[in-house]
Structures are given as C-alpha cells and as structure tokens.
C-alpha positions as CSV (number, residue, x, y, z in Angstrom):
1,M,112.2,164.6,110.9
2,G,109.1,165.4,108.8
3,V,108.3,161.7,108.3
4,R,108.6,160.9,112.0
5,L,106.5,163.9,113.0
6,G,103.8,162.8,110.6
7,E,103.8,159.3,112.0
8,L,103.6,160.6,115.6
9,D,100.7,162.8,114.6
10,A,98.9,160.0,112.9
11,F,99.0,158.0,116.2
12,G,97.7,161.0,118.1
13,L,101.0,161.5,120.0
14,L,101.5,165.2,119.3
15,D,99.9,168.2,121.0
16,E,100.7,170.4,118.0
17,A,100.7,170.2,114.3
18,P,103.9,168.9,112.8
19,A,104.4,172.1,110.9
20,E,104.4,174.1,114.1
21,I,107.1,172.0,115.6
22,V,109.3,172.1,112.4
23,A,108.9,175.9,112.4
24,R,110.8,176.1,115.7
25,L,113.8,174.1,114.4
26,A,116.9,175.9,113.1
27,V,120.1,174.6,111.6
28,A,123.2,176.5,112.5
29,G,126.2,177.0,110.3
30,D,128.8,176.8,113.0
31,L,129.1,175.9,116.6
32,S,129.2,179.4,118.1
33,E,125.9,180.1,116.3
34,A,124.3,176.9,117.6
35,L,125.4,177.7,121.2
36,D,124.3,181.3,121.2
37,G,121.6,181.7,123.9
38,A,121.4,177.9,124.6
39,V,120.2,176.8,128.1
40,H,121.0,173.1,127.5
41,V,123.2,171.5,124.9
42,Q,122.7,167.9,124.0
43,E,125.8,166.5,122.3
44,C,125.0,163.5,120.0
45,A,128.3,163.0,118.1
46,P,129.6,159.5,117.2
47,E,131.1,157.4,120.0
48,S,134.7,158.6,119.6
49,L,136.4,159.9,122.8
50,S,138.8,162.2,121.0
51,L,135.9,163.7,119.0
52,K,133.8,164.3,122.1
53,V,136.7,165.7,124.1
54,D,137.5,168.2,121.3
55,L,133.8,169.1,121.0
56,F,133.4,169.7,124.7
57,E,136.5,171.8,124.8
58,R,135.1,174.0,122.1
59,M,131.7,174.2,123.7
60,D,133.1,175.0,127.1
61,A,135.0,178.0,125.5
62,L,132.0,179.2,123.5
63,A,128.9,178.6,125.5
64,D,127.5,180.9,128.2
65,A,128.8,179.9,131.7
66,S,125.3,178.9,132.8
67,T,124.7,176.6,129.9
68,T,124.4,172.9,130.7
69,L,126.6,170.7,128.5
70,A,125.3,167.2,128.3
71,S,126.5,164.2,126.3
72,S,124.3,161.4,125.0
73,S,127.2,158.9,125.1
74,S,126.2,155.3,125.7
75,S,129.7,154.0,126.6
76,M,131.8,156.8,128.1
77,T,131.7,158.6,131.4
78,I,131.5,162.4,131.6
79,S,134.8,162.3,133.5
80,A,136.6,160.8,130.5
81,I,135.1,163.5,128.3
82,A,135.1,166.7,130.4
83,A,137.5,166.3,133.4
84,G,140.0,168.8,132.0
85,L,137.6,171.6,131.3
86,T,137.4,174.8,133.2
87,G,133.6,174.6,133.2
88,R,133.4,170.9,134.0
89,S,130.9,171.5,136.8
90,R,128.2,172.1,134.2
91,C,128.8,168.9,132.4
92,L,127.1,165.5,132.7
93,L,125.8,162.5,130.7
94,A,122.1,162.7,129.7
95,H,121.6,159.3,127.9
96,P,118.2,158.8,126.3
97,G,116.8,155.4,125.1
98,N,116.5,155.0,121.4
99,P,114.2,156.3,119.9
100,P,114.0,159.2,122.4
101,Y,110.7,160.5,120.9
102,L,109.0,157.2,122.0
103,I,111.1,156.0,125.0
104,R,110.7,158.3,128.0
105,V,113.7,157.2,130.1
106,V,116.8,159.4,130.2
107,E,119.8,158.5,132.4
108,L,121.4,161.5,134.1
109,A,125.0,160.5,135.1
110,P,127.1,163.2,136.7
111,A,130.8,163.0,137.6
112,P,132.0,163.8,141.0
113,F,132.8,167.3,139.7
114,T,129.3,167.9,138.3
115,A,127.5,170.6,140.3
116,K,124.2,169.6,141.9
117,R,122.5,172.6,140.2
118,T,123.5,171.0,136.8
119,V,121.8,167.8,137.6
120,D,118.8,169.6,139.0
121,S,118.5,171.8,135.9
122,A,118.7,168.8,133.5
123,R,116.1,166.9,135.6
124,E,113.8,169.8,135.4
125,L,114.2,170.3,131.7
126,F,113.7,166.6,130.8
127,S,110.7,166.3,133.2
128,G,109.2,169.4,131.6
129,V,109.2,167.8,128.2
130,G,107.5,164.6,129.4
131,M,110.6,162.4,129.9
132,L,111.6,160.3,133.0
133,P,115.0,161.3,134.2
134,I,116.8,158.6,136.2
135,E,119.9,159.6,138.2
136,V,122.8,157.2,137.9
137,R,124.6,157.4,141.3
138,Q,128.0,156.2,140.3
139,E,130.1,156.6,137.1
140,I,130.1,153.2,135.4
141,D,130.7,152.0,131.9
142,C,127.5,151.8,129.7
143,L,125.2,153.2,132.5
144,V,122.1,151.2,133.5
145,F,120.1,151.0,130.3
146,N,122.9,149.4,128.2
147,R,124.1,147.2,131.0
148,L,120.7,145.6,131.3
149,Q,120.4,145.4,127.5
150,G,123.9,144.0,127.2
151,A,123.3,141.3,129.8
152,L,120.2,140.1,127.9
153,L,121.9,140.3,124.6
154,R,125.0,138.4,125.9
155,E,122.8,135.5,127.2
156,A,120.8,135.6,124.0
157,L,123.9,135.2,121.8
158,L,125.2,132.4,124.1
159,L,121.9,130.5,123.9
160,V,121.9,130.8,120.1
161,R,125.6,129.8,120.0
162,D,124.9,126.7,122.0
163,G,122.0,125.6,119.8
164,V,119.4,126.0,122.6
165,V,117.1,128.2,120.6
166,A,116.8,129.7,117.1
167,P,117.3,133.5,116.9
168,E,113.7,134.1,115.8
169,D,112.3,132.1,118.6
170,L,114.5,133.8,121.1
171,D,113.2,137.2,120.0
172,L,109.6,135.8,120.4
173,V,110.4,134.8,124.0
174,V,111.3,138.4,124.8
175,S,108.8,140.3,122.7
176,E,105.8,138.0,123.4
177,G,106.9,137.0,126.9
178,L,109.3,139.0,129.1
179,A,108.7,142.4,127.4
180,R,104.9,142.1,127.9
181,R,105.4,142.1,131.6
182,W,108.2,144.6,131.6
183,S,106.1,147.0,129.7
184,V,103.9,147.3,132.8
185,I,106.4,146.8,135.7
186,G,110.2,146.2,135.8
187,P,112.0,142.9,136.5
188,L,112.3,143.4,140.3
189,A,108.6,144.2,140.6
190,V,107.8,141.2,138.4
191,A,109.6,138.9,140.8
192,E,107.8,140.5,143.8
193,L,104.3,140.1,142.4
194,N,104.8,136.7,140.7
195,T,105.7,134.9,143.9
196,R,103.8,134.6,147.2
197,G,106.3,136.1,149.7
198,G,107.8,138.4,147.1
199,I,111.3,138.7,145.8
200,V,112.7,137.1,149.0
201,A,110.7,134.0,148.4
202,H,111.6,134.1,144.7
203,A,115.3,134.2,145.7
204,G,114.8,131.3,148.0
205,F,113.5,128.9,145.4
206,M,115.0,130.3,142.2
207,G,118.2,131.9,143.5
208,R,120.2,128.6,143.4
209,A,119.2,127.9,139.8
210,Y,120.1,131.5,138.8
211,G,123.3,131.1,140.7
212,R,124.2,127.9,138.7
213,I,123.5,129.8,135.5
214,G,125.8,132.6,136.6
215,L,128.6,130.1,137.4
216,E,128.2,128.7,133.9
217,R,128.9,132.1,132.6
218,G,131.8,132.8,134.9
219,Q,130.1,135.2,137.3
220,E,128.9,135.2,140.8
221,D,125.3,136.2,141.3
222,P,123.9,138.2,144.3
223,W,120.9,136.0,145.2
224,A,122.3,135.0,148.6
225,S,123.5,138.5,149.6
226,D,121.9,141.3,151.5
227,V,121.0,143.1,148.3
228,V,117.9,141.0,148.0
229,Q,116.7,142.2,151.3
230,R,117.5,145.8,150.4
231,V,115.4,145.4,147.2
232,A,112.6,143.8,149.1
233,E,112.4,146.7,151.5
234,D,112.1,149.1,148.5
235,L,109.5,146.9,146.9
236,E,107.5,146.7,150.1
237,S,107.2,150.5,150.0
238,R,106.0,150.5,146.4
239,F,103.9,147.3,146.5
240,P,102.9,146.7,150.1
241,S,102.4,143.0,150.8
242,S,99.0,143.7,152.5
243,G,97.7,144.7,149.1
244,R,99.3,142.0,146.9
245,D,96.0,140.6,145.5
246,D,94.9,144.1,144.3
247,Q,98.4,144.8,142.8
248,V,98.4,141.5,140.9
249,L,94.9,142.3,139.6
250,W,96.1,145.8,138.5
251,R,99.1,144.2,136.7
252,D,96.8,141.7,134.9
253,R,94.4,144.5,133.9
254,E,97.2,146.5,132.5
255,L,98.3,143.5,130.5
256,M,94.7,142.9,129.3
257,R,94.5,146.6,128.2
258,L,97.7,146.3,126.2
259,E,96.5,143.0,124.6
260,S,93.2,144.5,123.8
261,E,94.8,147.4,122.1
262,R,97.2,145.1,120.2
263,R,94.2,143.0,118.9
264,R,92.5,146.2,117.7
265,R,95.5,147.2,115.6
266,P,95.1,146.8,111.8
267,D,97.3,144.2,110.3
C-alpha cells in the first residue's frame, strides 16, 4: 500500500499526503470488528463460491441492517452468493476494474431481490470517491468488463494458435492501435465516428465480414439485427451527425494530447 501511494503521489494523482491516507486505515482482528459501524462492505475474497457464501452469511448476521454488502466477484452473480440470506436486499456485486486505484469503472450488478436503495447507495458512494459506476441491467456470468475482455482474449489466443500473428505483435496491435482509440471513446463510438453515415453505414460494409468471422468461431453476430439501429439512436444522442466534423476533430485532438504526453515521458 505504501509503495502504491508513493507512486500515485509522485505522478500527482493524490489530493493528500500518503501518510494522511495511511493514517485512516485500520486492520481488524476479526470480522465483527471490521463490520462495526460500516456503511459499505466490499468483499474481495478469492473466487470460491463456498467461501463467498459462507462469508456473506456471517456478514449478514453481524453487520448493521443498513450496511450494504457488496462482492467484487468477477465471475459469480450475487444471486448465487446471497439468495439465501435474510438481508439479501442489501446485497449486490460491485466489480471494479484492476487496478481500481487507476481504473475508474465499477460495475454495479444487482439481483432481482436487491433493493433499489442499495444500488442507489452504492452508486452515490462510488461516484463520491471519483469512480464511474455502471449498472448491469441483467445478471450474467462475468458481467460486461470481463465479457469484453474475454472476447478479445479469446480471439487473440486463436490468432496466435493459427499462426496469424506472434504474441508480442498482437499485444502491439492492441496497445498501439485499438487501445489508443478506446482510451478516448469506446468501440461503438469509434465505429460511429470512423465512418461517414455512422455505425449503420459501418455495419453495412463491414457487417458481412464480421459475420463471416463470427461463423468461423461458431457464433452468430448481430450486424443484421435491429440492435445496430438501437445503438445508432443512442449514438445520435451523444454524437449528433450534424456535428460530426467537430466530433472527429475533438477525437483527434484527444489522441494528439495523449501522444504528446507519451512523448514527454522519460524513458
């Protein structure tokens, strides 16, 4: 912890001195002591269902009734962990990206039994500490973050397996190519701004190729479905087509700013 705080401070990413932050931390000797007076509990135990179920049963019995009980699980639903609890309405997944002190996104994934006030409380807490809470509207395995990550990793491993590209070159395609754009806007917005006519036009001339790739991998892709139109309507509200040239210029300036900062970094 001290090393990370020192590094964050060196990069100007802290509003307080590292010693002030460390002074607020406390290590509890048992679970009841750790839960005493807690408003929000963030469980970060290993990915073992039996371990998490047991831990949540104990926390539900010990924590104040108003305490939010959140799991950081990457691969389980809160229904699998907490469905049998008396206080299950105050339970949800709150899955941060790793490392959470640098990646702002945290996925809030309630179960059907999770109370709205629980989700609202978690959203307020994470927003208050500078994170970006994203609500996952359905319980699914691996949430959104890891599904996207897994899809890219799966294709990456297949490309390496088939001798298409070397592992180090594949990493460069992502870090020096895709990730540059994604650090400014997401993949849907990239498709919108990269193509005259937006994502609908992109689907028109690339959708068949993407569909062939999907069939190679044994999956049916949604490029010919109404989901593209639904996404297009959302993108139009965020990136109105009437201002496309200005939006593309903004994107390019953001990439220029990032490249300028990268070139100023010491080797």
